[in-house]
ZAMARGU-4260 file (C-alpha; in steps of 0.2 Angstrom, whole numbers, plus 5000, padded with zeros to 4 digits):
<rodrens>
0) 5063/5000/4861 | 5079/4995/4864 | 5083/4975/4869 | 5088/4982/4888 | 5071/4991/4888
5) 5061/4977/4881 | 5068/4963/4892 | 5065/4976/4907 | 5047/4978/4900 | 5043/4958/4899
10) 5050/4956/4916 | 5039/4970/4923 | 5023/4962/4913 | 5027/4946/4921 | 5029/4954/4938
15) 5014/4964/4939 | 5002/4957/4926 | 5002/4938/4926 | 4986/4933/4933 | 4985/4922/4949
20) 4970/4914/4959 | 4960/4927/4968 | 4955/4916/4983 | 4967/4927/4996 | 4958/4944/4989
25) 4941/4937/4991 | 4943/4931/5008 | 4952/4947/5015 | 4935/4956/5006 | 4925/4945/5017
30) 4935/4946/5032 | 4940/4966/5030 | 4921/4970/5025 | 4914/4960/5041 | 4929/4970/5053
35) 4926/4987/5046 | 4906/4984/5049 | 4911/4980/5067 | 4920/4997/5068 | 4906/5006/5062
40) 4893/4998/5074 | 4905/4995/5087 | 4910/5013/5089 | 4892/5017/5095 | 4889/5004/5106
45) 4905/5006/5115 | 4902/5023/5117 | 4917/5029/5106 | 4905/5040/5096 | 4898/5049/5110
50) 4914/5052/5119 | 4923/5057/5104 | 4911/5066/5092 | 4895/5071/5103 | 4901/5076/5120
55) 4913/5088/5114 | 4909/5107/5111 | 4922/5106/5097 | 4934/5092/5090 | 4953/5096/5086
60) 4953/5092/5066 | 4969/5089/5057 | 4974/5107/5053 | 4967/5113/5036 | 4951/5101/5038
65) 4941/5113/5050 | 4927/5111/5037 | 4924/5095/5043 | 4913/5095/5058 | 4902/5081/5067
70) 4884/5082/5063 | 4874/5090/5076 | 4862/5081/5088 | 4859/5061/5084 | 4869/5061/5066
75) 4885/5055/5071 | 4875/5038/5078 | 4867/5038/5062 | 4882/5042/5052 | 4892/5027/5059
80) 4876/5015/5057 | 4877/5018/5038 | 4895/5015/5039 | 4892/5000/5048 | 4881/4994/5033
85) 4892/4998/5021 | 4903/4987/5027 | 4892/4973/5028 | 4889/4975/5009 | 4908/4975/5008
90) 4908/4957/5016 | 4894/4953/5005 | 4901/4959/4989 | 4885/4969/4986 | 4886/4986/4976
95) 4906/4982/4980 | 4915/4997/4973 | 4901/5010/4978 | 4901/5003/4997 | 4918/5001/4999
100) 4922/5019/4991 | 4906/5026/5003 | 4914/5018/5018 | 4932/5026/5012 | 4925/5043/5010
105) 4915/5043/5027 | 4930/5036/5038 | 4941/5047/5030 | 4930/5061/5037 | 4932/5053/5053
110) 4949/5051/5054 | 4952/5071/5048 | 4939/5080/5060 | 4947/5073/5075 | 4963/5070/5082
115) 4960/5066/5100 | 4958/5047/5097 | 4971/5047/5085 | 4978/5029/5081 | 4990/5023/5068
120) 4976/5009/5066 | 4964/5022/5060 | 4977/5028/5048 | 4981/5012/5040 | 4962/5006/5041
125) 4959/5023/5029 | 4972/5017/5018 | 4966/5001/5015 | 4948/5007/5013 | 4955/5018/4998
130) 4967/5003/4992 | 4952/4991/4990 | 4941/5002/4983 | 4952/4999/4965 | 4953/4981/4967
135) 4943/4967/4960 | 4938/4960/4976 | 4920/4955/4971 | 4925/4944/4955 | 4920/4929/4965
140) 4910/4923/4982 | 4899/4941/4979 | 4882/4945/4976 | 4889/4955/4963 | 4897/4941/4953
145) 4880/4931/4958 | 4871/4947/4950 | 4883/4949/4935 | 4889/4932/4928 | 4900/4942/4916
150) 4910/4949/4934 | 4913/4932/4939 | 4932/4929/4937 | 4943/4917/4946 | 4959/4927/4945
155) 4968/4944/4948 | 4984/4952/4942 | 4999/4949/4953 | 5001/4968/4957 | 4986/4967/4967
160) 4994/4955/4979 | 5011/4963/4977 | 5004/4979/4982 | 4994/4974/4998 | 5009/4964/5004
165) 5021/4980/5002 | 5008/4991/5010 | 5009/4979/5025 | 5026/4977/5026 | 5030/4995/5026
170) 5019/4997/5041 | 5027/4984/5052 | 5044/4989/5046 | 5044/5007/5052 | 5034/5001/5068
175) 5049/4991/5072 | 5062/5005/5069 | 5052/5018/5079 | 5056/5008/5094 | 5074/5008/5093
180) 5077/5022/5105 | 5084/5021/5124 | 5067/5020/5134 | 5062/5005/5123 | 5077/4998/5123
185) 5079/4997/5140 | 5061/4990/5143 | 5056/5008/5152 | 5041/5009/5141 | 5034/4992/5142
190) 5035/4994/5161 | 5025/5010/5160 | 5012/5003/5149 | 5009/4987/5161 | 5008/4997/5176
195) 4991/5002/5170 | 4987/4984/5168 | 4990/4977/5185 | 4970/4976/5190 | 4969/4964/5174
200) 4961/4947/5180 | 4972/4933/5182 | 4987/4940/5172 | 4989/4957/5182 | 5001/4953/5193
205) 5013/4943/5179 | 5013/4958/5168 | 5022/4967/5181 | 5037/4955/5180 | 5053/4963/5176
210) 5056/4949/5162 | 5038/4952/5154 | 5044/4969/5151 | 5060/4965/5142 | 5050/4951/5131
215) 5039/4965/5126 | 5052/4975/5122 | 5061/4964/5110 | 5048/4953/5103 | 5038/4969/5098
220) 5054/4974/5088 | 5059/4957/5081 | 5041/4953/5077 | 5037/4969/5068 | 5053/4967/5057
225) 5053/4950/5053 | 5036/4945/5052 | 5032/4948/5034 | 5050/4941/5028 | 5046/4926/5040
230) 5027/4923/5030 | 5034/4925/5013 | 5048/4910/5016 | 5037/4893/5016 | 5048/4884/5027
235) 5044/4897/5042 | 5025/4902/5037 | 5017/4890/5047 | 5026/4896/5063 | 5027/4914/5059
240) 5006/4913/5057 | 5005/4905/5074 | 5017/4918/5081 | 5006/4931/5073 | 4990/4925/5081
245) 4997/4925/5098 | 5006/4942/5096 | 4990/4950/5090 | 4979/4942/5102 | 4990/4947/5117
250) 4989/4966/5111 | 4969/4964/5109 | 4969/4957/5127 | 4981/4968/5135 | 4978/4984/5124
255) 4961/4984/5119 | 4965/4991/5101 | 4948/4987/5092 | 4949/4978/5076 | 4967/4979/5072
260) 4974/4965/5079 | 4961/4953/5070 | 4965/4963/5054 | 4984/4959/5057 | 4981/4940/5059
265) 4969/4940/5043 | 4985/4948/5032 | 4991/4931/5033 | 4979/4925/5019 | 4990/4935/5007
270) 5005/4921/5011 | 4997/4906/5010 | 4995/4896/4993 | 4980/4899/4984 | 4978/4879/4984
275) 4978/4880/5004 | 4964/4893/5006 | 4953/4886/4992 | 4952/4869/5000 | 4950/4877/5018
280) 4937/4889/5014 | 4931/4890/4996 | 4930/4871/4990 | 4918/4876/4977 | 4928/4889/4969
285) 4938/4886/4953 | 4957/4885/4956 | 4965/4896/4944 | 4981/4889/4937 | 4984/4896/4920
290) 4995/4910/4924 | 4992/4921/4909 | 4998/4939/4907 | 4988/4952/4901 | 4995/4968/4901
295) 4980/4983/4902 | 4978/4996/4891 | 4982/5008/4906 | 4999/5000/4912 | 5008/5017/4911
300) 4994/5025/4922 | 4995/5010/4934 | 5013/5010/4937 | 5015/5028/4939 | 5001/5028/4952
305) 5008/5013/4962 | 5025/5022/4962 | 5020/5038/4968 | 5009/5030/4982 | 5023/5020/4987
310) 5036/5034/4988 | 5023/5043/4999 | 5021/5028/5011 | 5040/5026/5012 | 5045/5044/5012
315) 5031/5051/5025 | 5037/5041/5040 | 5054/5049/5036 | 5051/5066/5036 | 5053/5070/5056
320) 5071/5068/5051 | 5070/5085/5040 | 5063/5094/5056 | 5073/5102/5071 | 5075/5093/5087
325) 5068/5075/5092 | 5050/5070/5086 | 5047/5060/5103 | 5048/5079/5110 | 5041/5090/5097
330) 5028/5080/5091 | 5032/5086/5074 | 5028/5074/5058 | 5024/5061/5073 | 5008/5056/5063
335) 5006/5046/5048 | 5023/5038/5053 | 5018/5021/5061 | 5025/5027/5077 | 5014/5015/5087
340) 5013/5016/5106 | 5031/5022/5109 | 5030/5032/5123 | 5021/5038/5139 | 5016/5056/5141
345) 5009/5067/5155 | 5008/5085/5157 | 5005/5100/5167 | 4994/5116/5158 | 4989/5132/5165
350) 4982/5145/5151 | 4982/5164/5154 | 4975/5175/5142 | 4979/5195/5142 | 4966/5209/5136
355) 4976/5219/5125 | 4964/5232/5129 | 4967/5233/5149 | 4983/5222/5148 | 4976/5212/5162
360) 4982/5196/5164 | 4971/5182/5169 | 4970/5163/5171 | 4957/5155/5160 | 4948/5138/5164
365) 4951/5129/5147 | 4945/5113/5154 | 4927/5118/5153 | 4929/5119/5134 | 4935/5103/5133
370) 4930/5084/5136 | 4940/5074/5149 | 4950/5065/5135 | 4953/5081/5127 | 4961/5088/5141
375) 4971/5073/5144 | 4979/5074/5127 | 4981/5093/5123 | 4993/5097/5135 | 5008/5086/5127
380) 5004/5089/5108 | 5009/5107/5102 | 4997/5106/5087 | 4983/5104/5100 | 4988/5118/5111
385) 4990/5130/5096 | 4973/5125/5091 | 4965/5128/5109 | 4973/5145/5109 | 4964/5149/5092
390) 4949/5142/5098 | 4950/5153/5115 | 4953/5169/5105 | 4939/5165/5094 | 4926/5164/5108
395) 4934/5178/5117 | 4932/5189/5102 | 4913/5185/5102 | 4911/5192/5119 | 4920/5208/5112
400) 4938/5205/5119 | 4954/5205/5110 | 4966/5194/5119 | 4984/5186/5117 | 4984/5168/5124
405) 4999/5160/5134 | 5003/5142/5138 | 5013/5137/5153 | 5016/5118/5149 | 5027/5106/5157
410) 5028/5089/5150 | 5036/5073/5156 | 5040/5058/5145 | 5041/5040/5150 | 5041/5044/5168
415) 5054/5056/5168 | 5056/5073/5175 | 5043/5089/5172 | 5053/5101/5157 | 5044/5116/5148
420) 5037/5112/5132 | 5034/5130/5123 | 5039/5147/5127 | 5028/5156/5139 | 5031/5171/5131
425) 5022/5168/5115 | 5006/5173/5111 | 4999/5156/5103 | 4985/5164/5097 | 4993/5175/5086
430) 5006/5161/5078 | 5004/5155/5061 | 5004/5136/5060 | 5018/5127/5047 | 5014/5110/5042
435) 5033/5108/5035 | 5044/5116/5046 | 5048/5117/5065 | 5039/5130/5076 | 5052/5141/5086
440) 5040/5143/5101 | 5042/5123/5105 | 5058/5125/5116 | 5072/5112/5113 | 5071/5095/5121
445) 5081/5095/5136 | 5097/5083/5137 | 5091/5065/5143 | 5074/5072/5145 | 5067/5054/5143
450) 5076/5049/5159 | 5075/5053/5176 | 5085/5070/5177 | 5085/5087/5187 | 5072/5097/5180
455) 5080/5112/5172
</rodrens>
């Protein structure tokens, strides 16, 4: 090995494989386990399982994962209850890796089997579940460590902490950058969001104030962009944590987005010193200070896997730049990109079918196939429209008819004017789906479509 390569290897070993106290990871496991258990049980209690997976006749899967279907009858209630149990096992550190892997598999299946309730936070939870499977989060303050003394260790390699911080940093940075477009910068989008909150007790009227909309717009941009650097810097850490608590509790109250705000507050555990965390939360825990460097035999594999993973995480949110037209209009490459709560979309949809044998064109009542939530979402998203066309064609084929499916769709973004989204002359049921290129049946975005304009 050359001297320069040897120096690089030594620096990398110190950076990644120096052992540090694992209090932050242990506490994170407890909080994360509790939150994913609440997600499992809460989805049943709030009716989310019923509305999203039980009531609909079919779900809009991620295209290519049609084999993932909700269980019949009450199966999905038992499914989510079992997820809740696995979440509690993660929290307690009991059969940790099995429980975490089981939850990760089950949540991934739920995520991929439906898009109507698509949420970037669900995607983040899926990623964190899989990351946590491979982390030594049960080596202290866990039932596993109590039953197996050999497992009990007060330390972890530094790469664990770095990987978690980098994952969170990517999420918040892209969430900020995605807001850098006209309708967010002029506070149009926050104003639209707050209109739906006017009936909130005590604060509903306040949320309609213009200055509140501007605060939401720019605090959102700068918070997402700067919160991780501010938490990393010791001098600003306490202030940043206080801002984080306020910001995420505000989002929880106003937008009611489940466990994500509390998960985001818990991310702060990775930024405070082990001494502080140990004194406040685990006073009986041994504080690890040796700082040993333990290079594992699987070092090349670990570095390779982490490198590939983070290249993908950094690259996926950029892929929409390689698609024709604006992602806000086409929705192509919108998912898996941390484009959170960026726009308001409304649509008008009429579905027509033409019997190829008789050439008769007739209107199709598509709403009878969909739940209310599916009906509200389908018209503004081309992939859902395409899937609906495939569904209609399949159902009609079962009745002995070979049909073409045409969709008259008009969409308005951020309370702008209505514009036609797709080519009405295209038989969507006969079109292939492309994951990695633009679909020509999606019409070009009109100029200034996101603003008030004359319909063209």
